[in-house]
C-alpha positions in Angstrom: 61.1 97.9 96.4 59.6 100.5 94.0 59.0 103.9 95.4 55.2 103.5 94.7 55.5 100.2 97.2 57.3 102.3 99.7 54.8 104.8 99.8 52.1 102.0 99.9 54.0 100.2 102.9 54.9 103.3 105.0 51.4 104.8 104.5 49.6 101.9 105.5 51.9 101.3 108.7 51.3 104.9 109.8 47.5 105.5 108.9 46.1 102.2 108.7 43.9 103.4 105.9 40.7 102.1 104.7 41.5 103.1 101.3 44.9 103.9 99.5 45.4 104.7 95.9 49.1 105.3 95.0 49.5 106.7 91.4 52.8 107.3 89.6 51.8 110.5 87.7 55.7 111.1 86.7 55.0 110.6 82.9 53.1 113.7 82.7 56.0 115.7 84.2 58.7 114.0 81.9 61.2 116.9 81.0 60.0 119.1 84.0 62.6 120.1 86.7 62.7 117.0 89.4 61.5 114.5 86.8 63.7 111.3 86.9 64.5 109.6 83.7 62.9 106.2 85.1 59.8 107.9 86.6 58.7 107.5 90.1 59.6 111.1 91.2 55.8 112.4 90.9 52.9 110.7 92.6 49.1 111.4 93.7 47.9 109.5 96.9 44.4 109.2 98.2 44.4 108.2 101.8 41.3 107.5 103.7 41.7 106.9 107.4 40.3 107.3 110.9 43.5 108.9 111.7 42.5 112.2 110.1 39.2 112.7 112.1 39.2 115.9 113.7 42.4 117.0 111.8 42.5 120.1 109.6 44.0 119.7 105.9 47.3 120.9 106.8 47.7 118.4 109.7 46.5 115.7 107.6 49.2 116.3 104.9 51.7 116.6 107.8 50.7 113.3 108.9 51.4 111.8 105.4 54.6 113.8 104.9 56.0 112.7 108.3 55.2 109.2 107.1 57.1 110.0 103.7 59.7 112.1 105.1 63.1 110.1 103.6 61.2 109.6 100.3 60.3 113.4 100.1 64.2 113.9 100.7 64.8 111.6 97.9 63.3 110.1 95.1 59.7 111.9 95.5 59.8 115.3 93.8 56.1 116.0 93.7 53.5 114.6 95.9 49.6 115.3 95.5 47.6 114.4 98.7 43.9 113.7 99.1 43.3 112.9 102.6 39.9 111.9 104.2 38.2 110.5 106.7 36.0 107.5 106.1 32.8 109.5 106.4 33.8 112.1 103.9 34.6 109.6 101.4 31.0 109.1 100.7 30.1 113.0 100.8 
């Protein structure tokens, strides 16, 4: 399973999102510190979930980071997170 697929699986299980976009942004970071030769080291995620309701931006990021803890210690060097509630998605 690719790192992107693992991200999708783990965030789906942890947050039951209504929208989940995972983008491998590794090509933009080629040659930089932490960039893996084969990619799959730098990601952008957009997560829309009711689990974020009433939570601060930091708390939302912590939920995502907790779900991906193993990957953040391993293959993921950078993770850009956009975390919203369903109501915020349409604002």
